[in-house]
C-alpha positions as CSV (number, residue, x, y, z in Angstrom):
1,X,107.8,100.2,49.0
2,X,108.4,102.5,51.6
3,X,110.8,102.6,54.3
4,X,109.2,102.4,57.7
5,X,111.1,103.0,60.9
6,X,109.6,101.7,64.9
7,X,110.7,104.3,67.3
8,X,110.2,102.9,71.0
9,X,109.7,106.4,73.0
10,X,108.7,105.7,76.9
11,X,107.1,102.3,76.4
12,X,105.2,102.8,73.4
13,X,106.2,102.2,69.8
14,X,105.6,104.5,67.0
15,X,105.4,103.0,63.3
16,X,107.0,105.9,61.0
17,X,107.0,106.1,57.3
18,X,109.5,107.7,55.2
19,X,109.1,111.3,54.1
20,X,111.1,113.4,51.4
21,X,113.6,115.7,52.8
22,X,116.4,117.5,51.0
23,X,119.1,115.5,52.6
24,X,119.7,112.8,55.3
25,X,116.7,110.8,56.0
26,X,113.2,111.6,57.5
27,X,110.6,109.5,59.0
28,X,107.1,111.0,60.4
29,X,104.2,110.1,62.3
30,X,101.1,111.7,62.5
31,X,99.8,110.9,66.1
32,X,102.9,111.4,68.1
33,X,103.2,111.6,72.3
34,X,99.8,113.6,72.4
35,X,96.8,112.8,69.7
36,X,97.0,116.7,68.8
37,X,101.1,116.8,68.2
38,X,103.1,114.8,65.2
39,X,106.7,113.4,65.6
40,X,109.5,113.5,63.0
41,X,112.7,112.0,62.9
42,X,115.0,113.5,60.9
43,X,119.0,112.3,60.5
44,X,122.0,114.4,58.7
45,X,125.4,112.9,59.0
46,X,125.9,111.4,62.3
47,X,123.5,113.6,63.8
48,X,119.4,113.0,64.3
49,X,116.7,115.1,66.0
50,X,113.3,114.3,66.9
51,X,110.9,117.0,66.3
52,X,107.1,117.5,67.5
53,X,104.7,119.8,65.9
54,X,100.7,120.5,66.1
55,X,98.4,118.2,63.7
56,X,97.5,121.3,61.1
57,X,97.4,121.9,57.8
58,X,98.8,125.5,57.9
59,X,101.6,124.2,60.2
60,X,104.9,125.6,58.8
61,X,108.3,124.6,59.8
62,X,108.9,127.1,62.4
63,X,106.2,124.9,64.0
64,X,108.8,122.0,64.7
65,X,110.4,121.9,68.0
66,X,112.9,119.5,68.9
67,X,112.8,117.5,71.9
68,X,115.3,115.2,71.5
69,X,119.2,115.0,69.8
70,X,121.9,112.3,69.2
71,X,125.2,112.5,67.7
72,X,127.1,109.0,66.8
73,X,130.4,108.9,68.3
């Protein structure tokens, strides 16, 4: 059974599914804040980052742009 996460952002809820990652955790949703952009939530240790990238089969890691970060205190 796949892990899931719910992200509430600007009054909208996004149902994210877990995805493979080298370390930490990674959750993805195909349609993010805009219909042509995907979102990823990545955690490693006590830090997390929310990223966006264009929906495209040819996108690369360089296409992922952070728009929110947080760190545990």
